[in-house]
N, C-alpha and C positions, 0 to 999 in steps of 0.2 A: 864599409861604415865608415861614410865621412861626416864628425861634427861638422853643424853650419852656426849659425849665429841669428839668423834675422836680421831684424832693421836691430839688433846691440850691439855693445861695442862687447869684444871677446872678454874683456872682463869681467865683465855683468852677469853675460849671460855665455851658454853653447848649448844650443839646442842638440841630444842624441836623436833625430827622427830624421826619414828620408824622404825629402822634397819628393812632390812627384804632381804628377796629371792624372786628375780626374774628376770624367763626366759627372755633374751636379743633377740635383733632382730635386724638385721643386718642394716644398715643407709637405703638402699633402703628401704625397706620392710616399718621400719618405715616411709618412707616419701608420701609412698604410702598410711597409710593405716591413716595417718593425713590428709593429702590433700585429701582424696576422704573422707573423713568424718567418717568414721569406728570408727577412734578409737581418744583419745585427747591427745596431746603431753605429756600431764601429767602421763598417763598410761602404757606408755611406755620409755625402753632404749635402746640405744646402747651401744656396748660393749666398755669401756676406753681403750687405754693401753698407757704403760707405755712410756715415750715421750723418743727418743734416744737420744743419747749424742749428737749430733750435737746442736739439738735442747735445750737441755737443757743447755750447752752454750752461747745460745742463750737468755735463760732467765737470767742466770748468770748474762752476761752483762749489761742484760737491770737491773736489779736489782742493779747493782754497780752505773750505772749512775743516777738512778733517787733513791735511796735510798733515797740523802740529800733533795731532794723535795718531795717527799711523806712526809719525816718525817714533813717537815714543814707546810704540809697541813692536817698532823693529827692535829698536836701538831695548829693547827687553828681552827682547827673544834673543839677540845679541852675547849678549851679557850671561844668560842663561848657557848661552850654547858655547861662550867661548872658556865660562868657570865649567863644565860638562863633560869637557873632550880635551883631552892633554894633548892628543895626536891633531895631524893637521885635520882641518877641518874641511870638509868635501859636502858642500849641499847638492840636494838632489831632490828638485822639485818636482809635482807630477803636473805636468803640462796640461792644457792652458794659463789652467785661473795660481796655479803654483808660482807660476812661470814670475811673473810681477814681483811676486814676494819675494824668491830666491834673489832674486837681482839683487830687490834692495840690502838683503840681508848680508851679501859678501861685502858690500860696501860700504853698512855698518861695521862687520867684523872686521875688515883694513883701518877702519877708526880706532880703532880697540890695538893693532898695535897684527892682526893676526892678517900677517902679508899672505900667509901660505893658504888661507883660504879661497875656494874653488866653488865655482856651481854651473853644474848640470841639471838641465830641463829634460824627464824624461817620458813616456809614455805608460798609461795608469789607464785602464779599460775594462769597465765592467763584465763578470763572470769573463773574463780572457786573464784576467793580471796583470802584471810591471812586465815592461819588457828588458826580461833578463836580456841578452845582445847588449842592451845601452849601460846593464850593471856590472858584465863580464868586461864593456871595455874602461869604465870608470876604473875600475879595479886593477885590472893584466894589462892594458895598453896605457890607462893614465898612468898604475902604479901609484894607485891615491888607499891610502891605508883605509881597511876597512873599520875599525875599531872610533875613524872621524866622519863615517859617514852619516848623514842628517835628513830625514825626509821631511819635506813642507810644503804645506800648501796653502792657497789663501783663507781657508773655513772651512768648515763642515759644519752638517745640516743634519738627516736622519743617520749618517756615518756611514752611508754604502760606499766611497771609498775607503775611506781609514779603514773598514773591514777589509776588502779588497786586498789592501794593503798589507793588514796582518796575515793574511793568509798566505801573500805570494812572499812575506818574507819568508813564515816558516816552511814553507815549499824550497828556495833558495837554500835556508839554513839546511835544511836536510839531505841536501844534496850534495852541496858544495864545498869549498874547501877553505873560503871566509866563512863570516859570521855578521851579521849585518843586523844590526839594534831594530824592533821594529816599530819605536816610537814614533810617532808623529807631530807635527811642530803646528801649528795654526797661530794665525791671527785672531778669530774668533771661531767660536766649539758654540755654537750656539745649542745642540743638543749634547755635549757632552761625551764625546765621541772621537777627541783627539785624548794623546796623554799631555800633551805641556800646547800653553793655549797664553795668549794674551791679554783676550778679557773674553765673557762667554755674550759679551752684547749685538745684540741683530742692529746692525747698524751698515751703510750704505756704502763701502770699502769702494773706494773710484776706481780701483783698476779692476773691480767685476764688474760694472756699466755698461765698459764693453766689450768688443770681439776681439777681432784682430789688431786693429789700429791700436791697441794698450797691451799688445800680445806679441810685439815682436815679427807680426805683421803675418802669424801663421796662421792655421787654421789648428784644431780639433783635432787629435792624432787620427789618425788611420789603420784599421788591421783588415785586409782585405785581402786578395788572390794572389793583386800583385805584388806583396812584400813576400820574399824569399827566407827561409830557415838561418840563412845569416844574414840577415838583415834587420835596422832600425826597425823600428813601427814610422810608416808614413805622416805627414804634413803635404799642407800645401800651403805654398807660399805666396802672400798676395801681395808682390812687389808693385801694380798698379796700382796699390792704395800709398803708394809711399809718399804723395803729396799731403797723406794729412795724416800721417802717424803720429801718437803721442805719448810711442813708448819707450823713447830716452827722456822727453820732456816730462813723465808724468815720473820717472825715479827721479828726474831733478827737481822737480817740485817738492817732493818728498825727504831728499835726502840736503836740502840746506836747512833742515828744521832739526838734524841732529848733533849741531851742537848745540843748540841751545833748550834741548830737551832732558830730563833726569831718568833713567831706566828705573821699574816700576817691579812690582814681582811677577812670573809670570804663576799662571794655572797647570798644577801637575794633577795628578790622577787624587782622589781626596772624596768624602763620603758626598758632598756639596754635587762632585760631577757624577754620581756615579745616579743622585734624585733630578739633577736637570734630566739626564739619558732618561729616566723612567716617565720621568714628566714628559718627553718632548713625544716618547711613545704612546702616554697614552692621550693626548692633543694630540695626535694624527689617526688614532683609533677613533676617536669623536668625530673626526672630520670623513673617514674614512666612511663610519654611519653616516654622519646626516645630508653627504652628499650624495649616496651609493655609488663613491668611485671603484670604476672596475678592476682597477688593478693598483695597488699601492705603490707601485711608481712611478702613477699618475700625479701624488701628493707632491709638491717640493716648496719645503720653507725656507723661510728667511728671506731676504732684500735681493739678498743675492743669486739663489737658486732660481727664484722668480725670474727674478731679470732675462737669465738664460734662458728658460721658459718662452718667454714672450720673444726674447729677439731669436730663437732659432727652431721653435716647438710648435706644438697646435692648441693652443689653450683655452680653454672656453670659458672661466671664470677665474678672477683675482680677489683675493679678499684681503682689506687692509684693514691695520686695528686705527689708526688716522688718519683718514682719508690727506688730511690738510699736512703732512710731515713735510719736512724736508725732502727726508731720506727715501720718499717712494715717489717724491713729481715726476723723475721721468717713469714708475711704474705705470703712473695716469697716463702719461705719452705715449708710450709703446701700447697700454689698452683703449685707447683713444685711436691711433691707427690702426689699429686691427679690428673695431668694434667687438671688444673684450667687457662683460658685463664686468662690475666693480660693487661688491658686496662690502659692508664695515662687518667686521666683528670685534668688536670693544674691546672684548677679554681674552684677547690671544696673549699670550704670551710671548709673539716673537710680532714683527711690523708686518709680515705681509705672506702671505703665499699662492702658491698660483698652482689651479690646476690644469693637468693635460685632459685633453680631446681624446675620449675612445673614439676611434674609426671601424667601422663594420667590417668583418673579418669576412 
């Protein structure tokens, strides 16, 4: 088990993942294998593509638009973490959507004088849990204090991964000597699923609209038969994408605003959060019935989750609240490229929803 940094600087992010080779499958084959139950999604990867120049322009425009806002949200989370953790702070981001956020947070914490802060990115997989070998490495090999561990992700939507994390940590705490706090810290919590969030708004966090080229050139995490009992979960490292990498550029664009923003309050568990979660569930139930979705997992709410579907799944419909909004321009480009119909749902409480196509079993 050897940590690596992907394309990040070591002081920004350390991946507790095992780089590996993997035979790729096309998206449609992947969907058939997953939806038929023949394979779990964590066993398969479809090939990633380098973003084309127009899409990259959209990413850079969103970064310019939202870097000051994201900087303020990161600084707010950093102040909260610094105040709430007297022990050395160890950020454990959930790879890979959480990785850029963890890298930004560790930079912000060091600006606050928390030179003891470290950031590790680990795998968590729906229905498979968190990589316990990675947690053990952090606590026992790196000798980081359990009281200072904080779990970080980019966003939550339906709360599936948030619940996976809670269950995984209940399991860990029942069996291991080190007790870990179960709180999840995110930038955007549109569904009321995280314990700590900078905002409830559904907006286009720029780090959420690219894949490997904003995530240290790493793939989504992998857990298949080639991962041994003593291994970290796996990943593919896309070294060939290096000329197109924006991972460190993105961190630098946000970091340069740290000194210009003021920390604001963060959102912690409250009645408002409970009401948001209830409203999100009611909204998803309406979509489930209206569009006769075969599986609730096929509904992906929010700009970030819709982007993920259009980049790497098999979508059949994109719903937008305002098709002319700047936060969804990249979604319209992706939908056009894949010839996915776009419908306007002006009354949606969030900006976008993507529906995954059910394939014959």
